[in-house]
N, C-alpha and C positions, 0 to 999 in steps of 0.2 A: 461436490464432496467437501464437507467442512473439515479443515485441518487444524482448527484452533484448539485451545485448551479449556474454553468455557464449557460448563455442563449444559447440554441441550437436552431438554426433557422429551421432545418428540423429534428425533433426528430425521425420520423419514419426511415429516411435514416441513421441517426446516430446509432440508435438501431440495424439496419440491419448490418452495418459495425462492430459495437461493438460485436454482436453475433458471427461473424466470428473470431474476435480477441481473444475472451476468450476461444476458443476451445483448445489452446495449452498453456502450462504453461509459456513460455517466454513472449508470447503476452498478456496473462491474467495478468501477473505480471506487465508488462509495462502499461497496461490499468489502473490497480488499482492505480499505482503511479501517472499516468497522471491525473486521476480524483481526487486524493487526494493531488495534488500539493499545497504546501504551508501549508498544514494541518499537515502532518507527518514530523517530524524532522528526516531526514535520518541519520544524524550523530549519534544521540542518539539511534535510532533504531538499527543501526549496532553495536554500542558499548554495549548497554544493553542486546540485545537479541542474538548477535553472538560473542561478544567480539572482533569485528573487526573494521576497520576504515570505514569512509564514502566512501573513494575511492574504497575499496574492494566491498562494496555494489553497488556502481555505475557501477563498471566494470561488475558485474554480471547482473545488471538490463539492461545494454545496450549491453551485449555480446562483450565487448571490447577485443581486442587482447593483450595478455600479454605473452611475450616470445614466440611469433609466434603461440599462441593458443588462440582461442576465449574462453572467460570465461563466463560461465553461472552457475546458481545454480545447484547442484545435487539434486536428489530426496529428500534426507533427509533435505537439506537446504530449498527447496520449502515448505516442511511440517513445518519446523521450522519457516519460514516466515509467513505462514498462521496462525500458533499458536500465533506468536507475534501479528499479527493484531487482532486476537480474544481476546488476553489478553488486548490489548489497548482498544478494544471495551467494554469489561467487566468493565475496570477501568473507562472509560468515563461514562458508564451507572450508575455505583455506585456513582460517583461524582454528576451526574445530579440528582439522587434520593436524595442524601444528601441535595442538594440545594433546591429541591422541598419540602423536609420535614423540613427544617430549618424555624425558626420563623423570622418574620420581626421585627426589633427593633422598639419599639414605644416610 
């Protein structure tokens, strides 16, 4: 199910293709970042959650070849990335709740 804000002209077809993409970790990861494009700051995500550079994160997201070897996340890094996204989600919800609960200046 697509949760983004982009206009999808054939949602049923998109969801069918998307369902195939999210079966495997590299494709599911690429799909998530594609749908969150412009919302998640990859540089800060890499630095704050992995202690790495944005280029390190991009190499793994795209399976780039470095020293003649394709680079992808390992199992623990996939888990770490999922936890990072969950942490960001919790933080966003907490800030949204604070905004909802704050008074309007009169």
